[in-house]
C-alpha positions in Angstrom: 44.2 184.3 212.6 41.3 182.0 213.4 41.0 178.2 212.9 37.3 177.5 211.7 35.8 174.0 212.5 35.2 172.5 209.2 32.7 169.7 210.8 30.3 172.1 212.3 27.8 171.6 209.5 27.9 167.9 209.9 28.5 166.8 213.5 28.7 170.3 215.3 30.8 169.1 218.2 31.3 172.5 219.7 27.4 172.7 219.8 27.2 169.5 221.7 29.9 170.5 224.1 28.3 174.0 224.6 25.0 172.3 225.3 26.5 170.2 228.0 29.3 170.7 230.6 31.2 173.3 228.5 28.6 175.8 228.2 27.5 175.5 231.9 31.2 175.7 232.7 31.6 178.9 230.7 28.8 180.5 232.3 29.9 179.6 235.7 33.4 181.1 235.3 32.2 184.3 233.4 33.2 183.6 230.2 31.1 184.5 227.0 31.9 182.5 224.1 31.4 183.8 220.7 29.0 182.4 218.2 29.5 178.7 217.4 30.5 179.6 213.9 33.6 181.5 214.9 34.6 179.4 218.0 37.7 177.3 217.9 40.3 175.1 219.7 42.4 178.3 219.9 39.5 179.9 221.9 39.3 177.1 224.4 43.1 177.0 224.5 43.2 180.7 225.4 40.5 180.0 228.2 42.6 177.2 229.6 45.7 179.4 229.9 43.7 182.1 231.7 42.4 179.6 234.0 45.7 178.1 235.3 45.5 176.8 238.7 41.7 177.4 239.2 39.5 174.4 240.0 37.7 174.5 236.8 40.9 173.8 234.9 40.5 169.8 234.7 36.9 170.1 233.4 37.7 172.8 230.8 40.9 170.6 229.6 38.5 167.7 229.2 36.2 169.8 227.2 39.1 170.9 225.0 40.2 167.6 224.4 36.7 166.2 223.8 36.5 168.9 221.0 39.9 168.3 219.6 39.2 164.5 219.3 35.9 165.4 217.5 37.6 167.5 215.0 39.0 166.5 211.6 42.9 165.6 211.7 43.4 168.7 209.2 41.7 171.0 212.0 43.7 169.4 214.8 47.1 169.9 212.9 46.2 173.3 212.2 45.7 174.1 215.6 49.0 172.7 216.6 50.8 174.6 213.6 49.2 177.9 214.6 49.0 177.9 218.5 52.7 179.0 219.2 52.5 181.7 216.6 49.4 183.3 218.2 50.7 182.8 221.7 54.5 183.4 221.9 56.4 183.9 225.0 55.8 187.2 226.8 58.7 189.2 225.8 57.9 192.0 228.1 57.5 189.6 231.1 60.8 188.0 230.5 62.6 191.3 230.0 61.0 192.6 233.5 62.2 189.4 235.3 65.7 189.6 233.8 65.9 193.1 235.1 64.6 191.9 238.6 67.3 189.2 238.6 70.0 191.9 237.8 69.0 193.9 240.6 68.3 190.9 243.2 69.7 187.7 242.1 68.2 185.4 244.6 66.0 182.2 244.6 62.6 184.5 244.2 64.0 186.2 241.2 65.2 183.0 239.6 61.6 181.5 240.2 60.0 184.6 238.6 62.3 184.4 235.6 61.6 180.8 235.0 57.9 181.5 235.2 58.2 184.3 233.0 60.0 182.3 230.3 57.8 179.2 230.5 56.1 179.1 227.0 52.3 179.0 226.6 52.7 175.8 224.9 54.4 174.2 227.9 51.6 175.4 230.1 49.2 174.1 227.8 50.4 170.8 227.6 50.6 170.8 231.5 47.2 171.9 232.0 45.7 169.2 229.4 47.1 166.5 231.4 44.8 167.5 234.3 41.8 166.1 232.2 40.7 162.5 232.9 42.9 160.1 231.0 44.9 163.2 230.0 48.1 161.1 229.5 46.7 158.6 227.0 44.7 161.5 225.1 48.1 163.6 225.0 49.8 160.9 223.4 47.2 160.9 220.5 47.9 164.7 220.1 51.4 164.1 220.0 50.9 161.5 217.4 49.0 164.0 215.3 52.1 166.2 215.5 54.6 163.5 214.7 52.6 162.9 211.7 53.0 166.4 210.1 56.5 165.7 208.7 58.6 168.6 208.3 57.4 171.3 210.5 57.6 175.0 210.7 59.1 176.8 213.7 56.0 177.2 215.8 55.2 173.5 215.3 58.6 172.5 216.4 58.4 174.6 219.4 55.0 173.0 220.4 56.7 169.7 219.6 59.5 170.7 222.2 56.7 171.3 224.9 55.6 167.5 224.4 59.1 166.2 224.4 60.0 168.0 227.7 56.8 166.9 229.3 56.9 163.5 228.1 60.5 162.9 229.1 59.5 163.8 232.6 56.2 161.9 232.9 57.6 158.8 231.3 61.1 158.9 233.1 61.8 155.0 233.7 62.0 155.8 237.4 58.0 156.3 237.3 57.1 153.5 235.3 56.1 150.0 236.4 57.8 146.9 235.2 55.4 143.9 235.1 55.3 140.5 233.9 52.5 139.7 231.5 51.3 136.2 231.7 48.4 134.0 230.4 46.4 135.0 233.2 46.8 138.7 232.9 43.7 140.6 232.1 42.2 139.8 228.7 42.1 143.3 227.7 45.8 143.6 228.3 46.5 140.3 226.2 44.4 141.6 223.4 46.7 144.4 223.2 49.8 142.3 223.2 48.4 140.7 220.0 47.8 144.0 218.5 50.9 145.9 219.3 53.4 142.9 218.5 55.4 144.5 215.8 58.2 142.2 215.2 56.8 138.7 214.8 53.0 138.8 214.1 51.0 136.7 216.9 48.5 134.7 215.2 45.6 134.6 217.5 45.3 133.7 221.1 46.9 130.0 220.8 49.9 131.7 219.5 49.9 134.2 222.3 49.4 131.3 224.6 52.7 129.6 223.4 54.5 132.8 224.1 53.6 133.8 227.6 52.3 130.6 229.3 55.2 128.1 229.1 57.7 128.0 232.1 60.6 128.8 229.7 58.7 131.8 227.9 58.4 135.4 229.6 57.0 138.7 228.4 57.6 142.1 230.5 56.1 145.4 229.7 56.7 148.9 231.0 53.4 150.5 232.2 52.6 154.2 233.2 50.3 154.7 236.3 47.5 156.1 234.5 47.6 153.5 231.9 47.4 150.3 234.0 46.3 147.7 231.1 48.1 149.5 228.2 51.6 148.8 227.8 54.1 151.3 226.5 56.8 148.8 225.4 57.0 145.0 225.9 59.7 142.6 225.4 59.3 138.8 224.8 62.0 136.5 226.0 62.9 132.8 225.5 64.8 130.7 228.1 67.2 128.3 226.1 70.0 126.0 226.5 72.1 127.9 223.8 71.8 131.2 221.6 69.4 130.5 218.8 70.2 131.2 215.0 66.6 131.3 213.8 63.2 132.8 215.1 61.3 129.4 214.1 63.5 127.7 216.8 61.7 130.0 219.4 58.3 130.5 218.1 57.5 127.3 216.6 54.1 125.5 217.2 55.6 122.3 218.6 58.9 122.4 220.5 60.2 120.8 223.7 59.8 122.9 226.9 62.7 123.2 229.1 63.2 123.7 232.8 64.0 127.4 233.3 66.4 126.6 236.1 68.5 124.5 233.4 68.6 127.3 231.0 71.8 128.9 230.2 70.6 131.8 227.9 67.9 134.4 228.2 66.9 135.5 224.5 65.3 138.8 223.9 63.5 138.1 220.5 60.7 140.9 220.2 60.7 144.3 221.4 57.6 146.1 220.6 56.9 149.9 221.2 53.0 150.2 221.7 52.4 154.0 221.7 53.2 155.9 218.3 53.0 159.0 220.6 56.2 158.2 222.4 58.4 157.9 219.4 61.6 159.5 220.2 61.0 159.6 224.0 64.0 157.8 225.8 62.7 155.2 228.1 62.8 151.8 226.3 66.5 151.6 226.7 65.9 150.9 230.4 63.7 147.8 229.7 66.2 145.2 228.8 68.5 146.3 231.7 65.6 146.2 234.3 64.3 142.5 233.0 68.0 141.3 233.1 68.0 142.2 236.7 64.8 140.5 237.3 65.9 137.2 235.6 69.1 137.4 237.4 67.3 137.2 240.8 64.8 134.7 239.7 67.4 132.2 237.7 70.9 133.1 239.0 72.5 130.3 236.7 71.7 132.3 233.7 75.0 133.0 232.0 74.2 134.6 228.8 71.7 137.6 227.7 71.4 138.0 224.0 68.9 138.9 221.4 67.7 137.5 218.2 66.9 140.5 216.3 65.7 141.7 212.8 67.6 144.1 210.4 64.8 146.4 209.4 66.7 148.7 207.1 68.8 146.1 205.3 66.8 145.4 202.2 66.1 149.3 201.9 70.1 149.9 202.2 71.0 147.1 200.0 68.7 148.2 197.1 69.5 151.8 197.5 73.0 152.5 198.9 74.5 149.3 197.3 72.2 149.2 194.3 72.2 145.3 194.5 69.7 142.8 193.7 69.4 140.5 196.6 67.9 137.8 194.5 71.2 137.6 192.7 73.2 137.0 196.0 74.0 133.9 197.9 73.5 133.7 201.6 77.3 134.3 202.2 77.2 137.4 200.2 74.1 138.5 202.0 75.8 137.9 205.6 79.0 139.8 204.5 77.0 142.9 203.3 74.9 142.9 206.4 78.0 142.9 208.2 79.2 146.1 206.3 75.8 147.5 206.8 75.8 147.1 210.5 79.3 148.1 211.3 79.5 151.0 208.8 76.1 152.6 207.7 75.4 155.4 209.5 72.4 157.5 210.7 72.3 161.3 210.4 72.9 161.2 214.2 76.1 159.6 213.7 74.7 156.3 215.2 74.1 153.0 213.4 71.8 153.4 210.5 69.6 150.4 211.4 67.3 151.2 214.1 67.2 148.1 215.9 71.2 148.1 215.8 71.1 151.7 217.3 68.9 150.4 220.1 70.8 147.6 221.3 74.3 149.0 220.4 73.2 152.3 222.2 72.5 150.3 225.5 76.0 148.7 225.3 75.3 145.3 223.8 78.0 143.7 221.5 77.2 142.6 217.6 77.7 139.0 218.0 76.6 137.1 215.0 74.5 137.4 211.7 72.6 134.5 210.3 71.2 133.8 206.9 67.7 132.0 206.5 67.0 132.9 210.1 63.3 134.5 209.4 61.0 133.0 206.7 58.2 135.3 207.3 57.1 137.8 204.7 57.9 140.7 206.9 61.5 139.2 207.6 62.0 138.6 203.9 61.0 142.0 202.8 62.9 144.0 205.4 66.1 141.7 205.6 66.0 139.1 203.1 65.6 136.6 206.0 68.8 137.6 208.0 68.7 137.8 211.6 71.2 139.1 214.3 72.4 138.3 217.7 73.5 141.1 220.1 75.1 140.1 223.3 74.6 141.9 226.6 77.8 141.2 228.4 77.2 143.0 231.9 80.8 143.4 232.4 81.4 145.3 229.1 78.1 147.3 228.7 79.4 150.7 229.9 82.7 150.4 227.9 80.6 149.4 224.9 78.2 152.4 225.4 81.2 154.7 225.6 83.1 153.4 222.7 79.9 153.9 220.5 78.9 157.3 221.6 82.3 158.9 222.3 84.5 157.2 219.6 82.0 155.9 217.1 83.0 152.4 217.4 80.7 149.5 217.1 81.5 146.6 219.5 81.5 143.5 217.5 82.7 140.0 217.5 85.8 138.9 215.4 83.4 137.0 213.2 81.2 140.1 212.4 84.4 142.3 211.9 85.6 139.8 209.4 82.2 140.0 207.7 82.5 143.8 207.4 86.0 143.7 206.0 84.9 141.4 203.3 81.8 143.5 202.7 84.3 146.4 202.1 86.4 144.4 199.8 83.1 143.5 197.5 82.2 147.3 197.3 85.9 147.8 196.2 
């Protein structure tokens, strides 16, 4: 089976590559590529696998990614869907390695078995990372894969190769936590404006209000190969008390406070910046690391909490409960939100709401639900203006995490538990 390049007649990216470093590279390593009309991403991938460990690998990896990026989305996704079926595990090599292990169960036999069972898709992802800017280019490739929806077995196995590699490469221990301030590079600040996913940043003046004042902070995780492109960032407000509405934090005109007199650190916006990292578990370390930094800088802080959206509430209310929010008052909305957060479950068994799943999974406690807290169009559309406080009580984080994951119990204040009970009564 061969994937043809549908764009050759228009842009002919393969011809462009063949006339530059790719053609020279093929000649130097003794490969004779077929006519351009039958050449494909699969051919280059096969060449990459045959060159494992050779000095020409990074150049060929870069050439492959050049061609991949020049191809149409349909061709890119066809490559992903087809590769594993055409390049499966080498069954004979695995059988031979197993037989060797059975005769000599030593370290060398174990390494041989591990090498034999290494899937070609795993090898390909590792080799492509050798290309210049390999990490960021592979993020785009995984983004193509995630956009494919329901996947055939071969595609799922290719996805597993990404998952395993990214879990290692984006391990929190390898990432750098940095403060993002008004004097940070302009290209980084531009990305903060673009990536903000919770409370839209309305230009440079709005950004300045969020990162320059003494009682405001912004921190991000960065990968060493993506020095000015954050993976995830969190915005923090230092306050006297836990707020119950977002305008108290991001209002254009407000009274700035001395951070050393603040009692609370409020995490009011967390934005994932790279779509290609969806599902890779590193964001849960961000808040814990930021808490540690703030405690070192401001030891008098006593409360670490969030002011968070309920991104799935409106959809759940209209679907699961078949209710018209316009016919409900604020008390009823709060009551139903309590039931939603405490009882609605994701297929994984975790809370249905993605933000709740994140914070509760980190060991936070569901503390309070506020009506008329977000008047923005997005806040009204996704949660009818409701917002939530999750509290990170450092003495209880581990116990809360255990209760959720082992017992399915959501840690919540008495006030929220009462709201959930009322919501259950309404349903009856």
